[in-house]
N, C-alpha and C positions, 0 to 999 in steps of 0.2 A: 202790686206784687207781680213779678214776671213768672210765667209758668212754662215748663217744657214737658213733653210727653216722652217717656222712655218705653218704647214698644219692644217687649221681650219676644223672642222667637226661639232660636236654638241656643240661647245663652242664659239659662235660668240660674244665675248665680249673682252673688254680691262681691265676692273676691275676684280680683283681676278682671274688672268689668269696665273696659274703656268707654263703651257707649253710655253707661250710667254715669260714669265719672264726668264725661263731657256735658251731659244733661244737667248734673248738679252744679257744675262750674259755671254754666251759662244762664241759670235761672234761680230765683228765690225758692221756688217750690217745683216739685216734679211729680207727675202722675205715672207711677209704675203700672204699665198696662199689659195685660195678656188677653188676646182675643182667641176664644175657642172657635177656630176658623171653620165655618161650615163648608167652604170649598175644598179644604184639605180632607175633611171627613168624607165628603161625597166622592172624592177622587181616590179613595182607598187608604187615606191616612188614619182611619179610625180603627186600626188593628188593636184588639183588646189589650195585648201585653204593653204596647206603647201607650195606649190611653191610660192604663193603670200606673205605669211608670211616670208618665206626665203628671198625673194627679198627685203622686208623691212629691214630684219636683215643685209643683205650684204651692202645695201646702208648706213645704220647707222654705220656699222663697218668701211666702207671705209671713211666716214666723220670723225669718231674718229681718224683714222690713219692719215688723212690729217692734222688734227689739231696738230698732233705731228710730222709733217714733212714727213710722209710716205704715203702709199696708199696700197689698197688691189689689189693683182694680181688675176685675174679670168682666169681660163682655163676651157675648156670643153672637155669631152671625158672620156676615161678610166683613173681612178685615178692613177694607177700604172705608166702607160705610161706618163701621164702628169707630175707627180712628178719627174720622172727620167729626163724628158726633161728640167724641171726647174733647177734641180741639175746640169745637163750638161751645161746649158746656163749660170748659175750664178757661177759655180765653188764651190758650197756649199759642206761642209764636214759633215754636220749634218742636219737631218730632225727631227722635234719635232711634236708629235701628242698626243692627249688625248686618253687614253685607252677606248675602247668600250666593250660592253658586248654581242652584237649579234654575231651570227655565221658569218655574213658578215664582221663585224668589225674585228673579230679575223682573218679571212682569209686575209683581207686587210693588217693587220699588218704583218702577216707571209710573204705575197707576197712582200710587200715593203722591208722587211728586206733582202730577197733573191735578189730582183732586184737592191737594192742599193749597195750591196757588191762589184760587179765589178767596180762600180763608186767610190769606196773607200769613201763611205759616210755612216755614222752611223745613225741608227734609234733610237731615244729616245722616249719611250712610257711613258706617265705621268699618274699616278693614281690620283684620287681625284680631277679631273677637272669637270667631268660630274655629279658626285654624291657627297654628303657631306662626306660619308665614302666609301672608295673604296671597291668593291666586294672582299671578301676574307680576308679583314682586321680582321674581327671577324668570327669565325667558331666554331661549336660544337666539342667537343673532339672526337666524333666518326664519323665525316663526313666532307665534303668539303663545306657545306652550311647549313644554317638554313632553315628548312621546315615549321616552325611555327613562327609567328610574335612575340609573347610575349617574348620568350627567346632571340630572335634576338634583340628586342628593349632594353632589359636589358643590353646586351653586347654592343649594339650600343651606349647607353648613357654613359656607363662606359669607352668606348674606347677613347673618346676625339677627337677633330678635329684639323686640322692644322690651323695655323694663316692665315688670309686673306692677300692678297697682293694688294698694291695700283696699279692703272693704271700707265703705264710708262709715263714719261714726253716727251721722244723723241723716235721715231722709224725711224732709217735710213734704207732706202730701196734702193738697187742697181737698175740701169736702166735695165728694163726688160719689154718685151711686154706682154700685157694681152688682154683679150676679154672684151667687154662692160659689165657693171653690168646689171643683170636682173632687170626688173621693174614690179611692181604689175600691172600696166596698161596693160601690154602685156599678162597677164594670163586671160583666159576665163573660164567661168563655176564656178565663185566664189560664195560662200554664201554671200548674200547682206549685212549681218551684221557682216562680218568678222572683228575682231579687228586688229589694227595696230601692226606690229612687230618692232624689233630693240632694241638695248641696251638702248638708250635714253628713249624710250617709256616704256621699262620694269622697268627702275630705277625710272621713274616718277610715274608709277603705284605703285611700292613698297613703295616709300616715302609717297604718298598720303594715302595708306592703313594703314601704321604704324601711321601716324599723326591723323587719323580720330578717335577722342575720342567718338563720338556718334555712330560709327559703326566700320568698319574696323576690325583690329585684336582684338580690345577691346571686340567686340561682337561675335567673331568667335566661341567660345565655345557654346554659347547659340543659335546662329542663323544659324550655318553652315548647319544644316539639313533641315531647313524650305525652301521649294522651292521658295515661293513668296518673301522671304526676300532677296534673291540673296546676301548672306553674305559671300560668298567665295572670295578668293583673286583674282581669274582669272589670276593668274601668271603661270599656268601650261604650256601654249605655250612658255613662256619665259624660263622656266626650260628645256623644250624639246629641244629648239634651243640653249640653253646655253647663252642667252643674260643676264641672271641672274645666279649668282653662288649659288648653293644649300648650300654650306658652309657659304657664307655670309648671306643667308636667315636664317639659323639656328642661327648664332651668333647674328644677329640683332633682331631676335625674342626673344631670351633669354635675350638680353639687355633690351628689352621692358618689359618682364615679364608678369605675370598674367595668368589666366586659358586659355584665348584665345591663348596666345603665346605658352603655353605648348601643347595645342591641335593641333596647326598648326605645331609645331616641330614634333609631332607624325606622322602627315601626310607626312612630308618630310622623316621621317624614313621609312614609308611604301614604299615610292618611292625607297629608297635605298634597302629595303628588296627585292622588285621585281627585281631590277637590279642584286642583288647577286644570286637570284634564276636562272635568265636567264644566267648569266655568267657561272654558274656551270652546267646548263642543257639547252644549246642553242636550243635543239629540242623542248622545251616547247613552242616555238613561233608558232609551228604548230601541235604538237602532245600532247595528254593528258599527263599531269604531273602524274596523277593517273587515270588510265583507269577505267571506270565503266561498260564497255561492252555495251555501248549505241548503239542502232540501230536507228539513228535519222530519223525523218520524213523529207520529202522534198516536201512541197506544195508551188509552186512558187507564187500562188495568195496570200497566207497568208504572205509569205516573202515580197512580194512587198507592201502589205498593211502595214506591220510593218515598212518598210523603209519610206513609205510616211506619216506615222502617221494617218492611217485610219483603226486601228484595232477594234475600238469600245470600247477600254479601255481608258478613257480620260487622265489619268495621263501618260500613256505610249505614247499616241499620242502627248501630249504636249511636252514631252521630245524629241521625234523624230522630231517634227517640229522646236523646238528650235535648234536642231543639224543642220537641213537643212538650217536654216536662218543664224545662227551665226558661224557655224563650231566649235561649243562648246556647251556643255550642262551641266547642274548641275550634280554633282556627284551622288546625290540621284536619279535623273532622269536616269542616266546611269545604275545604279544598277537595277532599276525597269524595264527598257527597256530590259536589258540583261536577267534578270530573267524571264520576260514574254516570250521572244523568246525561251529560252532554256528549261524552265520548264512548261510553259503553252502551247506553241505551239510545244514544244519538237523538236526544230530545232538545228542543229549542231552549236556549239558556234563559229566555224571558219567562218561561214557565217556572223554572226553578227560582229565579230571582224574585218573582212575584210571591211565591210561597214563603221564601225567607223573609220578605218584607212583612208578610202577614203575621209572622211569629216572633221575629227578632225584636227584643227591646232596644237593641242598638242598630235598628234597621236604617242605616245611613244611606241615602240614595247614591252618593258618589262612590263610597267604598263598596257597597253591596253590588251595584250594577257593574262596576268596572272589574271587581274581582270575579264576578260571574263571567264577564266577557273574557277575562284572562283564562279562566278554566276552560271555556269553550273554544279558545283559540281565535276569537274575533276582536280581542282587545289590543292593548299596547305591548303585550309580552313578546319577547324575541323568539320564542319557540312555540308557534301556534299549533303545531301538530304533535306536540309532546303528549304521550299517554302515560299516566301513572298507574302502575299495577296496584290495585287496592290491597291484594293479599300480601304483596311484598312490602308495601308501606305499613300494613298492619303489623307485620312481624318486626319491622324496624322501630315503629313508634308506640307499639303496645306489645313489647316482646313477651310479657308474661300473660297476656290476654286479660288483664285486670279491667281495662276499660270496657271491653266487649262484655265480659261477664256481669259488670255493673249494670249495663243498660239493656242487655239482651239476656234476661235471666233463664230463658229456655236452654241456653248454652252453658250455664253455670256448671253442670256436671262434668264438662270437658276440662282436662287439665292442661295448663301451660299454653303454648302456642297452637296446640291442636284446635283450639276454639276458633281459629281463623279459617279453618278448612273443613267444616263439618261434612261437606259433600264427599270427602274421602272415606267416611265411615261406611260400613255395610248397611244394607237396607233396613234391617231390624233396628240397629242402633240409631239410625237417622229418624226412623218413625217414632222412637221413644222420646226424641227431643222436641217434637211438635214444632219444628222449625222448617220453613219453606225451602224447596230447592231453589237454586239460583235462577233468576229470570233469564239470564243468558250467561254462557261461559265467557270468561274474560277474553280468551283468544278469539272467540267468535265475534264478540262485540268489537274488538280491536280491528279485526279483518273487515267488518262491516263499515266501520268508520273510515278505514283506509280506502275502501271502494268508493265511499261517498265523497271523500275529498280528492280522490284520484291521485293518490301519492303513497309513498312508502312512509309508514308511521313508525317513529322511534318509541320504544317502550323503556320506561325508567322505573326503577324500584323506589 
């Protein structure tokens, strides 16, 4: 009996799973393997929210495999050592894995290939599993990746996507020992409002969002920016863990049609864009993509106030408190919180990016780091010195103040848009709110940033 190993990483699903499909096609039996990677945990990948979400995903994956006659094999430790042990124990002659874009994923693939060679076992790396379009599928004539989104998006749309693949009917798994599945209940330090993970939950959310004609994707174009409407899909954690296929999301969105679908597909293309940047420039996970010569400030009290949602800037505090409570926050809130830290407080983007990765269930290295670089003006964006006015943005995207009142209850007594500018109240009224004064005046922060960069800074609402 021929055996192959399917090493799951960021692709924890059975539907539209090209790597698993190839493994099943090439062998009589397959070992569905997930390694609780000690190296990732020690490098900071053990954030409680993601560990809990991952546990949900593995439980769901195992249940799906059992419905098809198989089961998920869990091992713990160094991924290279554990894969080699499973190959030796099962007699496998092939290992299948989805291609990754981080420096760690690339090292993992290279080390696996070397380690498997003496075992006479081939490594098959599959593109187009984690993203809709594989990094490198489209590239400019004069380079290895696109550094601007608009030309990338034109090429991305013209390239076309592969066909989706149905979930397998049967998965035959050889007898092999494994470790117990991790469970959410065993993880401490979770955000209390953390959503559930897993393929079943991801597909349920997607179907409900597509079917909702009074909201959902139908209203995505008009409502995605408004903070209080919460009109986003909330599918990003499922994309990060691969419980949903980006390719399937693009295809089902296009099938639905309409401006909301087109807008959502564009966001999926942004995700692919960031992955192709990181695949070509892995150092961008920790180094400026385009350095601006910044000499960042480091005020620990201000940084802690930002993390806790106590900056005195209501819209930023609301976004940060939502992040603490849910392990997720609205994309507009992320943008404003990141811009405030990097361009108002003038704090290194890496500090903010690290904090987001510690809390976000959808803490994707490519999207998180490169969006932070964009906010800081060190990334691929065409306007590196653009400064968004948090108060102006708040009035535009939370016009009735509902989002701020939801997450900053101290300000709930204030009516309408007044909630965005509590510093304009007299001293007694402000004292009654038990809400801090701003860490810095917006204009003062903007001027400080201008001096630091040595240029005139544009302010946008």
